[in-house]
LUMFI-758021 format. One record per residue (C-alpha): z, y, x. Coordinates in Angstrom, 3 decimals, padded with zeros to 6 digits. Layout:
BEGIN
pz,py,px
Z,Y,X
...
END
This chain:
BEGIN
pz,py,px
111.192,120.147,127.933
109.673,117.412,130.200
106.037,117.331,128.380
105.605,120.920,129.499
105.983,119.813,133.091
102.674,119.177,133.855
101.535,123.361,132.580
104.234,124.492,135.182
102.367,122.834,138.128
099.750,123.894,140.424
096.431,122.510,140.006
096.411,122.254,143.953
099.445,121.163,145.800
101.166,119.772,142.582
104.176,121.237,143.045
105.806,123.689,140.695
104.032,127.261,140.617
105.508,129.676,143.184
104.378,133.281,143.215
101.520,132.502,140.887
098.909,134.243,140.366
096.220,134.986,137.388
092.697,134.158,138.242
089.971,135.927,136.204
089.279,132.388,134.375
092.581,132.967,133.145
093.597,129.758,135.053
097.032,130.415,137.739
097.496,129.428,141.222
099.957,129.628,143.732
099.565,132.518,145.984
099.973,130.473,149.168
097.658,127.700,148.098
094.678,130.508,146.576
095.068,131.349,150.608
094.320,127.729,151.791
091.535,127.048,149.577
089.572,130.678,150.641
086.060,130.187,152.028
084.460,132.726,154.283
081.131,133.709,152.990
077.753,134.573,155.642
077.608,138.139,155.225
074.021,138.692,153.950
075.077,136.687,150.955
078.220,138.781,149.831
076.449,141.372,147.654
078.573,144.600,147.459
077.438,144.896,143.896
079.076,141.819,142.776
082.495,142.120,144.396
085.230,141.801,142.036
088.869,140.839,141.656
091.419,139.970,139.196
091.880,144.022,137.819
088.433,144.559,137.763
086.867,142.071,135.184
087.454,141.545,131.702
085.198,138.611,131.208
084.091,135.738,133.112
082.087,137.891,135.658
080.788,135.451,138.242
077.940,136.153,140.752
075.310,133.967,141.573
077.202,131.992,143.773
078.260,129.468,141.253
075.052,129.088,139.631
073.801,128.172,143.013
076.511,125.708,143.126
078.793,127.018,146.188
080.302,123.452,146.080
078.869,120.630,144.360
080.207,119.622,140.979
078.493,115.643,141.321
080.907,112.904,141.746
080.279,112.415,145.449
083.711,114.452,146.369
081.776,116.523,148.982
081.001,119.997,149.139
079.195,122.597,151.333
077.436,125.782,150.960
074.227,125.669,152.320
073.658,128.052,155.131
076.832,128.499,156.442
077.712,126.684,159.970
081.211,127.340,159.812
082.172,125.581,157.003
080.493,122.032,157.472
080.241,119.181,154.823
083.606,118.104,154.704
085.225,116.141,151.854
086.595,117.631,149.428
090.292,116.760,148.477
092.228,116.108,145.192
095.764,117.543,144.003
098.697,115.161,142.999
097.527,116.295,139.305
093.900,114.928,139.444
092.095,118.099,139.634
089.465,118.436,142.727
090.345,120.950,145.500
088.216,122.542,148.304
089.026,122.096,151.698
090.105,125.624,153.356
087.643,127.279,155.499
090.495,128.887,157.910
093.746,127.034,159.254
096.086,126.644,156.357
099.774,128.416,157.837
102.552,126.403,158.533
104.356,125.039,155.769
107.570,126.785,156.389
105.667,130.285,155.146
104.494,128.703,152.109
106.822,130.566,149.914
105.375,134.602,150.893
108.024,137.156,151.071
105.429,140.093,150.501
101.527,140.641,150.982
102.260,142.723,154.268
103.519,139.406,155.612
100.312,137.588,155.717
097.887,137.767,158.322
094.388,140.101,157.441
092.133,138.100,154.703
088.856,137.652,156.211
086.355,139.425,155.017
083.494,138.542,152.475
086.166,135.870,151.223
085.340,133.592,148.200
087.661,131.654,145.918
086.861,128.663,143.402
089.051,127.880,140.845
090.248,124.407,141.534
090.280,123.803,137.518
087.138,125.443,136.219
085.199,125.449,139.528
084.257,129.001,139.237
083.608,131.375,142.297
084.496,134.456,143.161
084.099,136.774,146.154
087.367,139.072,146.956
087.118,142.634,147.842
088.970,144.676,150.187
092.592,144.198,148.919
091.942,140.323,149.160
094.515,138.515,147.266
096.485,141.203,146.041
093.843,142.401,143.378
095.153,139.438,141.102
097.889,140.052,139.035
100.891,137.940,139.475
101.874,136.036,136.141
105.638,136.894,136.224
105.760,135.108,132.593
104.935,131.668,134.156
107.269,132.259,137.334
110.079,132.779,135.191
109.499,129.885,132.231
109.322,127.829,136.029
112.492,129.129,136.980
114.129,128.652,133.821
112.917,124.822,133.476
114.163,124.185,137.041
117.558,125.561,136.580
117.471,123.755,133.118
117.098,120.550,135.200
119.882,121.488,137.878
123.424,119.357,137.838
125.787,120.292,135.068
128.071,123.582,135.333
131.556,123.203,136.522
134.670,125.245,135.218
134.805,128.116,137.941
139.165,128.343,137.716
139.938,124.273,138.211
142.326,124.782,141.624
141.164,121.345,143.087
138.265,119.241,142.168
136.373,121.134,138.995
136.030,119.740,136.076
132.890,120.216,133.795
132.834,123.248,131.811
132.542,122.820,128.332
132.008,126.788,127.114
131.434,130.050,128.896
132.732,133.385,127.866
130.095,136.113,127.541
132.285,139.045,128.220
134.241,137.626,130.884
131.011,136.143,132.727
133.392,133.002,133.422
132.826,128.989,132.586
135.885,127.190,131.456
136.859,123.816,130.855
138.933,122.675,127.985
142.479,122.749,129.707
141.529,126.039,131.781
140.081,127.465,128.148
143.228,127.043,126.413
145.269,128.051,129.245
143.410,130.886,130.646
141.940,132.116,127.873
143.715,131.738,124.247
142.329,132.174,121.185
144.220,134.869,120.540
145.092,138.848,121.593
142.322,140.403,122.591
140.580,137.530,124.014
140.337,136.351,120.506
137.404,138.407,120.090
135.298,137.312,123.293
132.249,134.810,122.101
132.024,131.215,123.775
128.853,129.711,124.138
127.776,126.253,125.436
127.378,126.103,128.968
123.506,126.016,129.170
123.134,128.895,126.395
125.519,130.883,128.681
123.663,129.942,131.725
120.811,131.066,130.601
122.277,134.501,129.189
123.533,134.595,132.818
120.032,134.217,134.429
118.591,136.786,132.081
118.091,139.986,134.145
116.826,143.214,133.692
113.124,142.668,133.157
110.712,143.385,136.318
108.341,145.697,136.115
104.938,144.674,136.928
102.594,146.990,139.140
099.742,147.896,139.101
097.149,146.233,140.896
095.016,149.095,141.481
097.604,151.358,141.812
100.842,149.505,143.862
103.261,152.187,142.957
102.391,152.711,139.018
103.997,150.588,136.498
101.736,149.164,133.448
102.168,151.625,130.700
099.482,150.841,128.537
096.844,148.069,127.651
092.875,148.150,127.612
091.870,146.796,124.659
087.689,146.577,125.965
089.097,145.143,129.257
091.859,143.083,127.519
094.391,144.002,130.931
097.405,145.892,131.143
096.659,149.668,132.659
099.167,152.647,134.300
098.775,156.162,134.323
096.169,156.631,137.192
093.841,154.020,135.822
093.119,156.184,132.664
093.408,159.283,134.319
090.537,158.706,137.218
090.246,154.730,137.055
087.191,152.981,135.045
089.275,152.403,132.292
089.202,156.572,131.121
086.454,155.792,128.831
088.194,152.895,127.153
090.025,152.150,124.016
093.994,151.888,125.074
097.125,150.978,123.432
100.546,151.273,123.550
101.314,148.505,126.260
104.868,147.609,123.691
102.713,147.544,120.545
099.965,145.044,121.899
102.955,142.980,123.420
104.438,142.520,119.902
101.067,142.115,118.236
099.496,139.155,120.994
103.476,137.857,120.337
102.858,137.722,116.920
099.255,135.997,117.311
101.062,133.724,119.814
103.309,132.552,117.161
100.748,132.214,114.282
098.632,130.139,116.846
101.357,128.168,117.806
102.733,127.581,114.286
098.743,126.328,114.070
099.218,124.405,117.031
102.630,122.727,115.893
101.177,121.466,112.427
098.779,119.818,114.223
101.119,118.205,116.401
102.911,117.277,113.507
099.976,115.424,112.010
099.405,113.869,115.374
102.750,112.737,115.572
102.559,111.145,112.287
099.185,109.394,113.182
100.465,108.080,116.550
102.930,106.340,113.886
100.383,105.097,111.795
098.692,103.588,114.673
101.575,101.749,116.432
102.407,100.669,112.423
098.494,099.770,112.774
099.376,098.033,116.259
102.233,095.648,114.566
100.483,095.016,111.050
097.399,093.849,113.535
099.654,091.209,115.354
100.959,090.227,112.601
097.864,089.864,110.641
096.279,088.662,114.037
099.232,085.377,114.056
098.646,085.165,110.254
094.758,084.904,110.574
094.826,082.480,113.606
097.258,080.286,111.811
095.156,080.504,108.900
092.104,079.608,110.393
093.778,076.688,112.806
094.938,075.303,109.567
091.018,075.642,108.043
089.748,073.758,110.751
092.138,071.389,110.733
091.740,070.557,107.314
087.809,070.066,108.000
088.840,067.358,110.657
090.924,066.147,108.731
088.591,065.380,105.962
085.907,064.462,108.758
088.106,061.659,109.692
088.801,060.128,106.542
084.682,060.272,105.771
084.592,058.550,109.409
086.865,055.904,108.082
085.294,055.774,104.870
081.426,055.200,106.428
083.562,052.562,109.053
084.236,050.993,106.167
081.205,050.477,104.716
079.917,049.373,108.294
082.421,046.560,108.577
081.409,045.772,105.148
077.857,045.024,106.244
079.173,043.070,108.846
081.175,040.873,107.410
078.086,040.609,104.959
075.333,040.004,107.587
077.543,037.300,109.046
078.650,035.265,106.216
075.040,035.215,105.094
073.895,033.556,108.463
076.647,031.070,108.836
075.699,029.951,105.292
071.764,029.229,106.388
073.466,027.443,109.250
075.670,025.568,107.457
072.700,024.609,105.287
070.247,024.177,107.780
072.563,021.702,109.577
073.209,019.714,106.391
069.308,020.099,105.477
068.617,018.898,109.593
071.153,016.067,109.535
069.611,014.075,106.150
066.142,014.777,107.679
066.884,013.340,111.296
068.590,010.496,109.161
065.611,009.733,107.020
063.398,009.712,110.149
065.341,006.926,111.775
065.515,005.319,108.986
061.637,005.225,108.854
061.256,004.434,111.677
063.264,001.295,111.762
061.302,000.465,108.521
057.727,000.800,110.636
059.467,-001.700,113.131
059.667,-004.602,110.514
056.943,-007.377,110.807
057.167,-008.350,107.014
054.208,-006.685,105.233
055.459,-007.919,101.682
058.890,-006.242,101.977
057.390,-003.200,103.883
054.975,-002.312,100.529
058.360,-002.813,098.775
059.818,000.153,099.922
056.628,001.844,101.877
055.803,004.112,098.461
059.484,005.582,097.931
059.612,006.241,101.669
056.428,008.417,101.435
057.349,010.345,098.608
060.787,010.804,100.316
059.498,012.215,103.670
056.836,014.469,101.441
059.650,015.744,099.320
061.617,016.311,102.712
058.645,018.029,104.638
058.194,020.237,101.403
061.681,021.364,101.107
061.752,023.078,104.976
058.343,024.495,103.415
059.890,027.083,100.994
061.228,029.560,103.789
064.072,027.432,104.747
062.969,028.465,108.258
063.097,032.257,107.623
066.211,034.236,108.268
067.388,035.058,104.981
069.478,038.517,106.595
067.855,040.835,109.720
070.402,041.230,112.821
069.530,045.144,112.655
071.607,047.358,110.501
070.258,049.740,108.141
072.223,052.481,107.693
071.423,055.344,109.373
073.708,058.437,109.722
072.607,061.271,108.157
074.721,064.239,110.504
071.811,066.749,110.597
073.022,068.583,107.639
076.551,068.960,108.771
076.195,069.753,112.306
073.856,072.782,111.030
076.423,073.706,108.311
079.029,073.450,111.494
077.002,075.997,113.085
076.723,077.694,110.527
080.351,077.944,110.257
081.125,081.853,109.971
083.934,084.306,108.187
082.845,085.552,105.157
083.723,088.718,103.440
086.293,087.701,100.660
087.575,090.913,099.916
086.337,093.918,097.385
084.884,096.808,098.090
087.180,100.174,098.543
086.813,102.930,095.914
083.758,104.865,096.390
084.100,108.565,097.102
082.252,110.841,094.786
080.361,113.581,096.626
081.579,116.740,094.609
078.688,118.842,096.517
076.128,116.822,095.021
077.206,115.981,091.334
076.096,118.379,088.996
075.188,119.299,085.213
072.037,120.809,083.507
071.113,121.004,079.916
072.391,117.456,078.993
071.728,115.468,081.840
074.257,114.581,084.536
073.385,113.546,088.006
076.384,111.773,090.275
076.517,110.859,093.833
079.150,108.759,095.434
079.577,106.935,099.079
081.440,104.110,100.194
084.856,105.075,102.659
083.586,106.173,106.111
085.654,103.043,107.814
084.713,100.857,105.353
083.192,097.911,106.530
083.641,095.728,103.587
079.713,094.564,102.133
078.664,096.262,098.731
076.733,094.164,096.252
076.312,097.235,093.889
078.210,100.017,092.120
079.114,100.078,088.404
079.185,103.672,086.897
080.645,104.844,083.891
081.229,107.754,081.808
083.001,108.128,078.596
081.570,109.414,075.190
082.129,113.079,075.933
085.254,113.235,073.094
088.063,111.357,075.039
086.927,107.847,074.019
086.677,104.361,075.972
084.590,104.704,079.075
081.075,102.753,078.715
078.590,101.533,081.499
075.788,104.017,081.924
074.342,102.796,085.261
074.795,099.017,087.321
072.504,098.826,090.937
072.690,099.557,094.217
071.745,103.122,094.250
074.671,105.558,095.103
072.994,108.399,092.925
072.796,108.059,089.253
071.117,110.492,086.597
072.302,110.332,082.980
070.370,111.743,080.484
070.952,112.422,076.527
074.565,113.421,077.179
076.192,115.724,074.402
075.563,119.286,074.606
078.769,121.463,075.620
080.739,118.677,076.193
083.214,117.352,079.010
082.782,114.091,080.343
084.742,111.664,082.382
082.971,109.775,084.935
083.839,107.290,087.472
082.600,104.936,089.787
083.466,101.519,091.063
082.083,099.162,093.700
081.540,095.172,093.726
080.337,092.226,096.023
080.420,088.166,095.751
084.430,088.226,096.115
084.792,090.786,092.917
085.036,094.103,091.760
086.809,097.279,093.755
088.892,100.055,092.157
087.752,102.836,090.371
087.148,106.224,092.425
088.905,109.394,091.391
087.605,110.109,087.923
085.315,113.449,087.524
085.642,115.978,085.054
081.879,117.096,083.977
080.632,120.296,081.571
077.628,119.831,079.983
075.959,123.136,079.211
076.370,125.219,076.353
073.522,124.769,073.590
073.479,127.069,070.793
076.357,128.268,069.080
079.497,127.006,067.871
082.163,128.756,065.201
084.068,129.875,068.250
081.291,131.371,070.249
079.143,132.570,067.196
076.227,134.359,068.415
077.171,135.618,071.403
076.654,132.472,073.972
074.006,133.244,076.952
073.265,129.706,077.709
071.440,127.435,075.413
069.287,124.408,075.595
065.609,124.223,077.217
063.400,121.479,076.444
059.212,120.147,076.075
057.636,117.753,074.559
058.027,114.490,075.723
054.779,113.109,077.060
056.268,109.830,077.175
057.173,108.821,073.700
054.300,110.470,071.849
051.276,108.914,070.301
048.264,108.735,072.501
046.185,110.960,070.540
048.103,114.076,071.431
046.915,116.075,073.889
049.503,118.172,075.928
049.117,121.897,077.912
050.966,124.395,078.962
053.738,122.436,080.759
053.748,120.208,077.841
054.926,123.431,075.970
051.387,123.170,073.880
050.525,120.221,071.796
047.313,119.400,069.631
045.715,115.702,068.813
041.826,114.244,069.074
042.538,112.430,065.600
041.454,113.506,062.376
044.480,111.482,061.176
048.391,112.815,061.642
049.995,112.357,065.196
053.818,112.437,066.134
054.932,113.831,069.468
059.359,114.450,069.915
061.235,116.773,071.917
062.539,115.415,075.516
065.937,116.545,074.107
068.272,114.612,071.766
070.793,116.717,069.582
074.197,115.118,068.138
076.502,118.023,067.825
076.567,122.055,067.701
073.658,124.421,066.698
070.264,124.564,067.812
067.473,126.893,067.005
063.444,126.431,068.017
060.153,128.163,067.122
056.981,126.950,067.072
053.680,128.852,066.826
050.495,128.367,065.705
047.877,129.166,067.953
045.249,127.043,065.893
044.399,126.839,062.828
041.090,125.694,061.108
040.547,123.687,057.943
043.587,124.353,056.006
045.437,121.005,057.387
049.162,120.623,056.126
050.852,120.107,059.629
054.836,118.968,059.882
057.523,120.373,061.190
061.161,118.827,061.719
063.304,115.888,063.431
063.407,112.573,063.367
064.578,109.465,065.487
063.801,108.264,068.684
061.875,105.347,067.003
060.213,107.009,064.065
056.641,106.320,063.483
053.947,108.127,065.252
050.782,107.091,063.646
051.542,108.798,060.100
052.810,111.724,058.977
056.435,113.321,060.165
058.743,112.134,056.963
056.815,109.381,055.866
059.394,106.770,056.984
063.474,106.887,056.713
063.704,108.100,060.481
062.070,111.951,060.104
063.352,114.799,058.048
060.575,117.495,057.808
058.653,120.317,056.098
055.057,119.666,055.826
053.244,123.331,055.319
049.825,124.331,054.371
048.148,127.895,053.655
049.531,128.105,050.539
052.949,126.531,050.132
055.520,123.970,051.847
057.046,120.670,050.733
060.272,119.007,052.104
059.757,115.072,053.294
061.612,112.443,053.831
061.388,108.543,053.163
058.073,109.710,051.605
060.124,111.560,049.128
058.691,115.052,048.344
060.842,117.887,047.452
061.117,121.798,047.060
058.058,123.053,046.620
057.917,126.653,048.225
055.366,129.016,048.048
054.195,130.986,050.914
052.251,129.059,053.767
050.600,129.490,057.525
047.844,130.597,059.477
047.136,131.078,062.994
049.606,133.248,064.683
052.320,132.344,062.333
055.536,130.733,063.730
057.835,127.985,062.023
061.689,128.276,063.004
063.839,125.075,062.850
067.488,125.533,062.669
069.450,122.280,063.017
073.140,122.878,062.188
075.455,119.894,062.889
078.560,121.365,062.786
077.717,121.239,058.525
075.549,118.862,059.097
072.275,120.610,057.626
068.436,121.543,058.474
066.785,125.029,057.497
063.547,125.499,057.805
061.554,129.424,058.838
058.355,130.883,058.489
057.793,134.339,060.530
061.416,134.919,060.411
062.363,134.249,056.842
063.933,131.398,055.716
061.527,129.185,053.710
062.919,127.401,050.695
066.634,126.386,050.646
068.816,124.037,052.618
066.486,121.405,053.644
068.081,118.599,054.506
072.151,117.944,054.475
074.239,115.427,055.737
072.804,115.254,059.395
074.499,113.074,061.218
073.916,111.123,064.727
070.699,111.726,067.144
068.319,114.163,066.154
064.817,115.247,068.101
063.094,117.889,067.209
059.681,116.735,066.055
055.875,117.792,064.877
053.176,116.179,063.173
049.533,117.214,063.370
045.812,116.478,063.790
042.721,118.206,065.616
042.816,121.291,063.657
046.191,122.406,064.585
047.505,123.465,068.432
051.519,124.771,068.394
053.260,126.107,071.207
057.214,125.395,071.658
059.873,128.412,072.174
063.071,127.252,073.231
066.847,129.010,074.606
066.239,131.155,071.314
069.150,133.155,069.430
069.954,132.144,066.105
068.229,133.894,063.628
070.626,137.181,061.919
070.582,135.798,058.241
073.086,133.171,059.867
076.191,132.589,059.874
077.895,129.801,061.174
080.490,127.946,059.108
083.585,125.686,059.703
082.805,122.503,061.442
083.405,119.762,059.371
084.547,117.143,062.222
087.592,118.129,064.545
085.392,116.481,067.371
083.502,119.883,067.323
086.332,122.344,067.287
086.583,124.969,070.724
END
């Protein structure tokens, strides 16, 4: 009930409706509030032809005054009426529920007169008054009846009354002598509220009182409050009650309105019938709205659960991020310790080398200095013979010592600089590029059924990612089964979201599914789609009454280059004197298929060959020369069957210009039959036919033929039972 409270409050005063009236725009407003927001318009700008009231309009019959914006609907909060001196530009007000309200042009009545007893107690409404709906801002010129021309919303008034009473204090027992206790039941027949002691004492459940109906106090208050329904009166004829409903104006009318008012020519219906009809319509609409409200509640529960999950996942993710960054910092600290160890080793090595060189040079210098002092003392001797005895040895020692100083002894063995440079650039760049990567597999794709279709033995499928999916997709994998309930196999891998698969079996049911993948892995499969390829011919279940058959043409992409195509690839000839092969663009692996070829040109008695072949048949020799073709070659007098260069079953009867050659391939029995001019040519040509076969012919420049497909099976042929269970319908 509390959610309904805003519906029961006036958009002007913000309080519960008091004597609400219905404006033509279907919004409600208190009668006193409506008088407060009236605006007087100039006489020159009040077109009499467009004056209206609530009882005179069925749709939004608003004046040009609204189009000219009597009050500005901009967000400035000010409103004015151009050219009307008595209504200066004044700031507009706002009601407590947030709806903008325009200031009154006439002084409002004192607050104690807000509750109007009856229209006669009001001062007269100024002429040419205008009222603007505070909710939709539509303006309307009042007629001579003023606010009395608007119908009162008695239903809303009753709802407000019941709502206010439901929020009143608890009901008290009516039979307690001193302090009344809270009532627990009410007797509908006695119309008395009882507490439990008084009920047992004054209203025992026996005797004549046993048949009385006791209800809870709240229900009893409602039934007590229900009084005879007030009969609403006509706004045009105040002494007449509403008795009918005008369908065109969508409003209740009285008897006089039908006799002499503008509703006399309108379609009317019984008030009670329309009351029940509209109640039913409202109930149906409420049921739908109730379902939406239920869905909204469930959605809100889902969103609240999402908030909780987001909070939990956020804490978990933050902890994971901190742990990962701490691990990086620990790894960096360990690497720092390793690098510092290398620097310390280099430092110790340099010091050792320099210190060793200092010690070595110190010893050498001490020895050199001693030698120098000894030599100086020897030079001071005056004994020539004694000097000469040792001079040669001293000279050699001096030269040797001097030479020892000249062999890099005075060059430092180690520099003072450290030749280690830390290459931190890549690491800093990596740290700058450190970011979150997508580690989730893609969601299941959604097959777009409206774009999926089959045509002949081809199937086109389309899919897309879910609307709210933000996971990156690198590609898709499309899988089909074999059309006979077998294993799925991949038929497409790529980034496209649409794929056409050719070469499927006719009249077969395929199951299709697709999944997406990225660097993190492969996602889940989509829902499985079941597709039916077209009927191609005739099966034992359908015999000869099938409407859909295979339509195909010659295939330019696989034909020999000497083949010449025309007539939308339905007519072929050749520019070579040698035989060249051309295939159809559709292959068959099951079912019964029949097509014909008409001879448009036949010169110099050539021998074209007609039949079926594998896709890798030789294209530069006559059809049937290798083991990939099964054919009948025919000239103007006779024909032969040929496979793997083996000629069999010579049959009289040839072809000429205008002749027709038919090919009947029955893969349910595994046989191939040929016809010439609607007559079977020879016996069954080939048996044990299994696999995928393409229609084929070989011809040279002396022959031109046209292909005819989608034909009925010849009348003489009765399909037999299939040899393979997979072909049974």
